[in-house]
SEVEX-331062 format. One record per residue: residue in one letter; x, y, z of N, C-alpha, C in turn. Coordinates in steps of 0.001 Angstrom, whole numbers, plus 524288, in hexadecimal, padded with zeros to 5 digits. Layout:
REM SEVEX-331062
aXYZXYZXYZ
...
//
This chain:
REM SEVEX-331062
x2B90DEFC704B3EF2BB8FEFEF94AF812BB66F04E34B015
x2B9CDF06FE4B3F02B9AAF0C424B4F42BEB4F0EB14B591
x2C2D0F0B6D4B7002C815F0D124B7DC2CB32F0CB74B2A6
x2C900F0A154AECE2CC0EF091A4AA1A2CCE1F0E7D4A74A
x2D183F0F844A5782D314F146B4A3422D458F12AF49D3D
x2D206F15A449A1C2D30FF1467494112D8AFF167E492D0
x2DAA5F135B48FE42E02AF14FC48D352DF6DF179D4881F
x2DA69F189D486B32D9AEF1A9A481742DBE9F1F99480AC
x2DCBFF23A24845F2DF76F2868483432E528F272A48266
x2E73EF23EE485542ECD9F22B94849A2EDF0F200747F81
x2EAA7F1C1147DC72EADFF1954478CC2EA35F1D5547424
x2E6D4F20F2474992E5ACF2471470B12EA57F285046FFC
x2ECA9F29E2474122F176F2D194743C2F61BF2A3747193
x2F690F2502472E92FA8DF2225470762F9C5F213A46B1E
x2F4E9F2091469652F3DBF1FA2463962F4A1F24CA46087
x2F350F28B94630D2F4B7F2E37460B32F9FFF2EE545F9D
x2FD2FF2D8046395302D3F2E144637E30534F2AF945EC0
x30313F25FF45ECD304ACF22A645A5230380F251E45536
x2FEF1F27364544A2FD65F299944FBB3013AF2DEA44E73
x3021EF311F45208305C2F35D04517E30B2CF340E44F94
x30D98F309E452273121BF2E1B450AD31261F2BB644B6A
x30E19F292744A6530DD4F2682444B930D92F2B0C440A9
x30AA6F2F4B441DE30AA8F339843E5430F71F362343D92
x312D1F36CB44192317FAF39474413131B32F356E43DCE
x31AEAF304543EC931E22F2C8743BFF31C72F2C73435F0
x317C6F2D0943511315FEF2CB842FCC31714F316A42C90
x316DAF360542FF631832F3B0442D2931DB7F3B0842BBB
x32173F393242FAC32762F397142ECB32801F35B642A71
x325FBF319B429A532718F2E104257532533F307C42085
x3210FF33914202831F4EF35F841B84323B3F3921418DB
x32723F3B5541BBC32AFEF3F254194A32F71F3BE441724
x32F67F36DA416753342DF3461414E833440F336840F0F
x33066F356E40C7233027F34A74068B33454F385D4040E
x3336FF385A3FF29336B0F3BFB3FBBF33554F41B33FBBF
x3380DF450F3FB0C336E2F4A693FBB63322EF4B943F82C
x32E71F4E593FA04329DFF4FD43F76C3254FF4BF53F67A
x326BDF474A3F92A322B3F43253F84F320F1F40D03FCD3
x31BC4F3F733FDD431A79F3D094029931AD8F375B4025A
x31C50F347F4067A31BE1F2F28406873166AF2CBB406E4
x3153DF2966402F031072F2744402B4310F2F220B40518
x30D14F20184082E30CCFF1AE940A6A30C21F16D4405AA
x30F0AF12D84060430ED2F0EC64019C30B8CF0A3C40401
x309F2F07224000430730F021B401A730A35EFEB240589
x30F1AEFEA1404303130AEFB144071F3136CEFCF540CA9
x3123BF021040E4C312DCF0344413A630D47F039F415D9
x30C64F0051419E830778F000B41CD930658F050541F1E
x30146F068441F152FF0EF0B38421AE2FF93F0A094276B
x300F0F0E4E42A99300DEF0DC84301B2FB9EF0DB343294
x2FA90F0A4A435C42F5D7F0AE2438B62F6BFF0B0C43E98
x2F359F0E32440872F47EF0FA0445F02EF2BF0E4C44944
x2F037F0C2944D812EC2EF0B5A451112EDAAF0D18456A1
x2E9A2F0D7F45A502EB30F0FBA45F552EEF7F0BB646288
x2EF48F0735460CD2F224F0310463BA2F73AF015146087
x2F777F02FB45BE32FC55F01444587E3005CF05B14584E
x304ECF040C457F7308B0F085E456CE309F9F07EF45111
x30A4EF0C6244E8A30ABCF0C28448BC3108BF0B16447EC
x31119F08774433F31631F07584411131767F0B0A43CD4
x31C1EF0E3443D0031CAAF1236438B931D1EF0F39433BD
x31ADAF11A442F8831AD4F0FDA42A5231F6CF1239427E6
x3233CF0F6A425E0327CAF11A64235D3269DF123241D89
x3270BF16C241B7C3260FF179F415F132B30F19A9413A0
x32C10F180640EEC330EAF1A6C40BF332E95F1C0D406D7
x33150F202E404883305CF21DE4000A33542F20E13FC4E
x333F9F1F9D3F76533840F1F003F398338F8F24273F0B8
x33D7EF26BD3F13D33E2AF2BAC3EDE333DDAF2A643E7F1
x33BC2F2E423E5E833B90F2E5F3E00A3401DF2FE83DDB2
x342D3F2CBC3DA4234810F2E1C3D86C34783F33263D522
x34ABEF36CE3D5BC34B58F3B4A3D2BE34FD0F3BD33CF52
x34F81F3C8D3CA59353CEF3C613C6CE35751F41423C819
x35C29F40CB3C94235FFBF45CD3CA5C36354F45CA3C527
x3643EF49EE3C2D736778F4AC43BEDD36D60F49CF3C076
x37010F47A93BCC2375A5F47523BDBC378DAF4C373BDDA
x37BC0F4DBD3C1F337E2DF52953C20A3824EF53483BD90
x38325F575E3BB51386FCF582F3B71138BD3F5A1A3B9D0
x39045F59793B6FB39573F5B5D3B95839522F61483BAC6
x392D6F64593B7853921AF69FD3B8AE38E84F6B8A3BD5F
x38AB6F68493BE663870AF68E83C2793895AF67443C82A
x38D53F64853C7CF38FB1F62DE3CCB43939BF66F13CED0
x395ADF6A2B3CBA0399AEF6E243CD073979AF739F3CC92
x399A2F76D33D03E39891F7C683CF1439B8AF7EA13CB41
x398B6F81C13C77F39B70F84393C34739E05F88FA3C551
x3A392F89353C3E33A6DCF8DC53C4A73A916F8FE63BFC8
x3AB4FF94633BFED3AE82F96873BBA93B3B8F98B33BD7F
x3B773F95703BCC43BD1CF97A43BE763BE15F9CF03BACB
x3C139F9FC53BD9C3C2C0FA5033BB123C8D6FA51F3B9E9
x3CAA2FA5DC3B5063CFBFFA5E13B42F3D202FAB7E3B53D
x3D514FAB4F3B9583D742FB0903BB133DC56FB20D3B830
x3DF09FAE293B5C03E32AFAF923B1953E3E3FAB093AE54
x3E595FACC03A98C3E74DFA90A3A5833EAF2FABF63A270
x3F063FAAA73A3013F475FAD303A0523F82FFA9A739DD0
x3FA2EFAB5B3998D3FE11FA88F39652403A7FAA04398E2
x406F5FA5BB399A440C2CFA6E539B4C40F71FA3413982A
x414C6FA37F3993C4187CFA0A03966F417CBF9A713977E
x41576F992439C354141FF943B39E2240F93F922639CB7
x40B8CF950839AF64069EF92F93995640257F973739A74
x3FDB8F950639B883F927F98A839D253F84EF979E3A2E1
x3F8AEF9C0F3A5C13F7D1F9C213AB393F252F9E233ACAC
x3EF8FF9A373AF4F3E9B1F9B603B0303E901F9B833B61C
x3E62FF9F8E3B7DE3E46BFA0053BD983DE53FA0343BCF7
x3DB9BF9E463C0F13D5F7F9E193C0E13D422F9D303C6CF
x3CEEBF9EDE3C7073CC94F9DA73CC4A3C696F9C523CB71
x3C447F9A203CF2B3BE88F987A3CE893BBC4F9BB13D2F3
x3B946FA0103D1063B5CCFA3043D4B63B160FA00B3D703
x3AF90FA2053DBAC3AAE2FA0AA3DE643AA9EF9B2E3E11E
x3AF80F98B23E0503AF68F93F23E3173B4A5F93213E62B
x3B535F90C43EA063B9E4F8FBC3ED293BA4CF89AE3EDF6
x3BDC7F87C83EAF03BEACF81B33EAF63C443F80D73EA74
x3C5AAF7C963EC973CB73F7AAF3EC7C3CC19F75633EA34
x3C7B2F73643E8023C805F6DBD3E6043C7DAF6E143DFD2
x3C87DF72433DD4A3C792F72D43D7AA3CD20F72C83D474
x3CBEEF72203CF933D11BF72AA3CBF33CFC2F76C03C7C7
x3D384F79EA3C68F3D39EF7DA33C2B93D6C5F7BC73BE38
x3D469F7BF53B8F83D6F0F7A8E3B4933D6E5F7EEA3B10B
x3DBCCF80D13AF6E3DC6DF84A03AB733DCF8F825B3A5CF
x3DA8BF841C3A2323DABBF81A839CDC3DC4BF8607398DB
x3DF54F857B395783E06EF889B390FC3DF8FF853B38C53
x3DBDBF87E0388683DA8EF850F383FA3DBBDF882C37F26
x3DDB4F85A737B073DE6FF8837376203DF2CF8442371CC
x3DBFFF856136D8D3DBDDF821D369543DB96F7C3E36AB7
x3D82FF7A4736E463D760F74DF36FAB3DBA7F72C93733E
x3DF7AF75E63756E3E345F7497378973E1E4F769337E40
x3E1FCF7378382213E0DDF7502386FA3E4EBF73B338AB5
x3E68EF77F338E0F3EB59F7707392063E817F77E4396F3
x3E8D0F746C39B3A3E65AF75163A0083EA4BF746A3A4AB
x3E870F76F93A8D93EB88F762B3AE483E75AF76793B29A
x3E7A2F730E3B6183E453F73013BAB13E769F73B63BF9C
x3E445F76023C3493E674F76D53C9273E259F76F83CCAF
x3E3BCF75743D1C53DFFEF75323D5DC3DDF6F7ABE3D793
x3D8FAF7B763D83D3D6BBF80DB3D97B3D732F81503DF95
x3D7B9F85FF3E1683D870F87653E6A43D399F8B353E8AE
x3D20FF89E33ED9D3CD6AF8CFC3EF7C3CFA3F92673F174
x3CD80F96E83F0613CEF5F9C283F1E43CA34F9D7F3F5A5
x3CA67FA2663F7273C677FA4823FB063C11AFA53E3F7DD
x3C093FA6A73F2D23BBA0FA78D3F06E3BB89FA4E83EB08
x3BF35FA1F23E9C93BF9BF9F483E4253C2FEF9AAE3E48A
x3C346F98443E04E3C6CAF939A3DF4E3CB43F954A3DBB0
x3CF72F94563DD873D44DF96063DA003D6B5F91D83D6EA
x3D83FF92C13D23D3DAEFF8F0E3CF3F3E0D1F90AE3CF78
x3E3F0F8CB43CED43E98DF8DC13CECF3EB00F8FFF3C9DF
x3EF24F92F63C97E3F17FF94CC3C4773F31DF8FD63C153
x3F056F8FC43BC5A3F18FF8AF23B8D73F48CF8C923B472
x3F92DF8A3B3B36D3FC46F8BE43AEBC3FBA4F87803AB07
x3F98DF890D3A5FF3F823F85AF3A1B53FD19F85DF39E79
x40009F819439E25404ECF823939A9C40549F7D3039783
x408CFF7D5D39450409B5F78A33905D40A86F7AC838B06
x40D04F76F6387CA40DE7F7831382AD40959F78F337F26
x404C1F7756380D93FF8DF77BC37E253FDFEF7DF137E65
x3FFF9F80F3381BC3FE25F8696381E740108F899037D5F
x3FECDF8875378B040155F8B83374193FFF4F9148373F5
x402B9F94833718A4010DF9A643717E3FB5CF9AD736F4E
x3F870F9E8A371A43F373F9F6536FA83F017FA1083742C
x3EAB6FA142372CF3E689FA30B376F83E3FAF9DFC37916
x3E46FF9D8237DF53E28AF98D23810E3DDDCF9A75383FE
x3D9F9F9720384BB3D5B4F9838387D03D5B7F952F38D50
x3D625F9862391A23D70CF95C3397273D1FCF95EA399A3
x3D0B3F919239C363CCC7F90C73A04E3CE70F8E003A4A6
x3CB44F8EBC3A9693CC7FF8C313AE353C80EF89083AF94
x3C8A9F83F43B0AB3C3F2F80F93B2553C4DAF7F3B3B7EB
x3C0C2F7F733BB913C194F7E4F3C0AA3BDB8F79AF3C1E7
x3BF72F75C33C42C3BC7BF714F3C6293BD99F6FF93CB46
x3B966F6F263CED73B9B8F6D213D4103B576F68FB3D4A4
x3B581F66E03D9483B138F63583DAFB3AB46F65983DA5F
x3AB57F6AF43DB1F3A607F6D853DB6E3A562F71B03D716
x3A9A5F73A23D4AF3A929F78133D0C33AC4DF76A73CB46
x3AA57F79453C7873AD33F788F3C27D3ABD0F7CE03BE9A
x3AF65F7E413BC063AF0BF830C3B7E93B35FF844F3B4C3
x3B240F870D3B0F93B696F889B3ADB33B68CF8EE03AC80
x3BACDF91643AC353BB53F97313ABE23BA15F98643A679
x3B920F9D833A5CE3B898F9FF63A1133BE24F9FF039E25
x3BE93F9F4A3994A3C31AF9EE23963F3C651FA457395E7
x3CBC3FA3B73965A3CF27FA7EB395FC3D2E5FA6C83914C
x3D4B8FAAB238EBF3D80AFA99238A983DD74FAB8C38B8B
x3E181FA87C38A863E6C3FA9BB38B423EA3EFA91C386A3
x3ED7EFACC43859D3F0A8FABB8380F63F635FAA0B38265
x3F74AFA59737FE53FD2DFA30738138400B2FA57237CD9
x404E3FA7ED37DFA407FAFA9EE37A9540CC7FA6D23786F
//
């Protein structure tokens, strides 16, 4: 027996390697829980036992996230608030001619709607907005019709796109 060499150092090295791998596996599994919470072992998950001759089986743990109530978004929260600017609103023999732009945004998917209101009567006209270099432009919109009786009308421009919405400050126009 003098020539017999012990395998104990090799077995010990192998066992330590197994423990190190098991530690890495368990550490990586611990990070799979919900944010801010640690994964706790459950009774249904057996504890890992390690010995110098056994290869550990990774224990799979899962965490069920706690439901969090999320508020329903409102229509105004979904879109960026913008304020169109009425560049011109003049009366002519054909009606009320309205020009406007939407500063601080550059979009081409929106619609501009000019509205003139007086004594509960509203006349409207819409057109597709166009993107300019540093703003969104509204086309010239001519409000016309036999409902445009002589008097003072309040004119506003509303802009709506997939991402933005808003209404201008009112301007008054006298129809003669």
